[in-house]
C-alpha angles and dihedrals in degrees: 000000000000120000117261115271117245088242090065118112097240112222101226088123090057093085097037105048107140093354120146139120105348114228122226102274144202108231096179095240121164135069127303095250091064096048126096118254115287128219109255115236087235095042128124092257089062092051091048093051091046091057088060093063116108106252130188091197089234116130126208113198123196140160121227118192120191111202146142111286139180103223125203106217092180132254091064092300112139123184128193104216144126122277145160109264093342100299138093122234090032119231112288117254115221130192138149123257109275095026121127118238117210109188118182103205120201119192109209096157119142130250095033090290114177120209145157143203122249116194098218115219097000116128095219135148112297099241090059096052093100101227116139127236096009104055102012143358113266112266106252121226112272094025137097136228127191119221113200124175145136114250101204102165120075117229152096112295138152140203133228141152122286101203123103112313094325087124087080094062126074099277101114139098139170122265113201118193106193125212111235087205096044108181095193121091117216140138102229142344136229123201109217116195118191123201142169109222133209106133115115093358109073098353144310131286089250090057090048091052093047090056095045092050089063086068127199089302088075089069094070092097088063092063095267127118120232112256133195090218125096121258094264090063096054098100094160091075094082116185098343116141103220094183098099097277128083141248133199090007094299114128121221089215122102117283121261089257089067096246127125131033133275104251096217098136109013112103118215130200097015098158130176130174089202091058096041098250128316108052102190151336106231134073108217121194092212141026113203138201111200090346097304133114119233093251090063104023136188109258126212114199125201142140123272112267094028117143107227131191112214116201103200119197124183104209093166127128103218110000136092114203131214103211127200138157111223114244094010144092119223128213114213111220105162142015124196089354098305126106122248134189103280117262126186113218143160095227141003128216112225121191125202110290094015124120130198131189116206136177121223131181105214124230125210116277141033118315135182121234101205128193105194111203097235111242093356099086095224130097151195122231140196128176135238112203121190099150146354124318142100123278118256122244116280089245095054117143111199116213089240090074087072097039128083104339119189139187134179095279090071095049131091127212116253111256095250095056101038114118117247115255107264137149114254114254092201133022125197127191107218103195115195113206141167140080144215093264094078099003087233104151115176148161118236090349093302127108109217113255115210089196091060106024096166095051098106109015126181097231127218135162127225112265096025126128103229130199121200118196108202103204111189109203092169132090092237132073122248130200101217116207128193118198124223096012145062120224132198122238105237119320099315107011125117125295109249145155096207126041138173116246111195125217115283091002136114126224120191119203133181132209141163115245096231103133110069122209138068118307137184122240111190151139109272092216094109093220098044091049094049091046090059112281090126135103138181119243106201135182116232115236 
């Protein structure tokens, strides 16, 4: 990958947005028996808050069936996975702000697999958030569950499972909540879903997680000492290809003595200046845009001069993407559903779980939309066709990828969504810890326990202004996602629900505690979150 152009907006601010002197904080440590009573996700306070949502009274009904599917990823690549109604991404759901969504969910997954649906980024009632065992019991195979909620905030969202590492299969789809008073002017829109793909090709997400959980310590049988540094610091590994193949005659399989791990999935030396070092853990055979490989891409067709709104969703498990449209500038208008002051850029960096809306005025010809897997030197590609011309090679790297690159830390909230200036009533230090040595990711020194989810809650009270200080003590970046709320980066940054926290940096965010219940706060790297970098944010009764 080429070095970053001097014109790039370097992302040093990414890990320092809103940082400053950290106040003494209440991290909610201790066991559940010592904690005050918590508001139940199905309690009367939740129902009372839900009645305050602006509702149109209009109901959208849909059926979502999760089942085994053989997916055609294009170019002759077939993947046996799970999907909604046999396609990945699933068909986008669209409704208008204030409408009620009634989704009848049918779990037809094999092997008695339980699952759920989480409505990522939507500030909905707590008992519809889709997080077993906190807000609901997992939906058992062969049974149904009805999700019903008012979606009162316009924006680009998506939905996916919230059980194990099921996020890294094909069970995801966009959810678009349209603004009935849309202030933007454009001719058409294109939903662009990014994903890193392994399922049914080289393995399954469960197999990936099983290998990662062995940590770097499992490599000792290959003549390497365990280290508490991340993979990008392990300079003694020389030219070894740790992707499951071999180099210089050295196999990546375990040694004859039985020690070490087969490095089939763990990715080594994925380095990114934009992400502060180590870019990711997992080697994916494909990176998809709208479910298609670059060799057989999704194609968007329009007329030259058309103004297009791209709704970009990163549904990946372990990959940030640098996204650019060859030959074009993009104007960022929204992130995570909320408007920002418009910024013209060449490329945008999108972490897992983040969404960006951009406007583009299309030129005449055929242009590649490229999602460069940040630090992994591979990419996904789709095409925009407005005229004649041949398609570029699947490995094309538009110059815009090394132009002005922007992420949320450089954006400002639009005036009408910026939080009022107010002193925080409660401050929490959210310390992110762990490393690749033991794969022991955690929040405030505790790995989340699904068997005791209320053991160490981050406590808030309804009506409070809350500040969260994400303190990243690790040598990897983490996209931190808060359910049921949006927060603001610093005092005037964008409103978001997922934000990148760079290694050894602190990001301070603010939100108003206006949605009672129990909510997950976690890293949206599917494997970090499942390994333990998850906490419960709970409202006190």
